[in-house]
N, C-alpha and C positions, 0 to 999 in steps of 0.2 A: 504494500500500500504506500502511496505517496503521501507525504505530510503536507498539510495545508500551511501555507506561509502567509506572513503578514502582507507581503507584496501581492499575493493572489487576492486576499481579502480587500486590500485597497483598490486593486484593479477592478474587481467586481463591483465595489461600491461606486467607483467612478463610472462604470458602464451603466449602473442603475441610477446614476445622478443622486447618490446619497452621500451627504457630507458626514464623514466620521472623524472623530477625534482620534489621536494616537491611542488613547486608553481604550476606546471602543473597538478599534482595529485589533488591539492585543486581546481583548476579551472575546471578540467574535472569532478570532483565529483559534483560540482554545476550544470554544463551543463547537465550531464547525469540525475541528479535529475529532472531538468526542463523537459527534454525529457520524462521521465517516467510519470511525472505529466500530461503532455499534452496528452500522449497516453491514460492515464486513463480517462481524460475528453472526448476524442473522443469515447472511449469505452462506456461511460455512455449514449451517445446519439445514438450510433449505435444500430439499432433494426433489428430483423430478416426480416422485410418487406422492408428494405433498402438494395439493392444489393451492394456488395463490388465493388469498382472501383479502378483502378490504374491511370486513366487519366480523366480529367474533360470532355473531348469530346471523342467520339469513334474514334479509329484509324483504318485505312484501308491501307493495303499494295498496293503499286502501282507497277505493273509488266510491263515489256517491253519485247519485243522479244529479245532473245539472238542471236544476229547476229554477226558473225565474222567480224572484221574490219582489218585495216592495222596494222601490227605488226612490231616490230624492228627486224633487222637482229641480229645475234649473235655479229657481230662486233660493231653495234650501241649500243647494250645493254652493252657491256663490255667497251666501249670507256671511260666512266666516272668512271670506277671501280678503286679503289686504287690498287687492285692486282687481277690478273686472270691468268689462265693457257692456255689461247687461246680459250677455249670453255666453261669455267665455272668460276664463281666468286671464289676467294680464300679468306677464312676468317680464323681468329685465332681459334684454337680448344678451346672449353670451357668445354667439358665433363671432369668430374673428379675434377673440381674446387669446392672449398667449397662455399656453397650458403648462 
């Protein structure tokens, strides 16, 4: 296994545009190293005859009939809105802003 270095953590933080202090880089280097070590341990015991799982117990979707119910009128929906034009919510435009 290759060891996680502080340079790798700093590089990944830069790619993700996350500003980290030297102390945070040192801490994350240790934490990521532990994660890699633990994944390696699990990989050692994982065998082809053991199916991969994402949950300890099987999951099952629970469906219900899609039945229309009582809805709000336009006036009721807009009653608590900070701003509206009488039939729609009015919000500040965000397109074109730097993200």
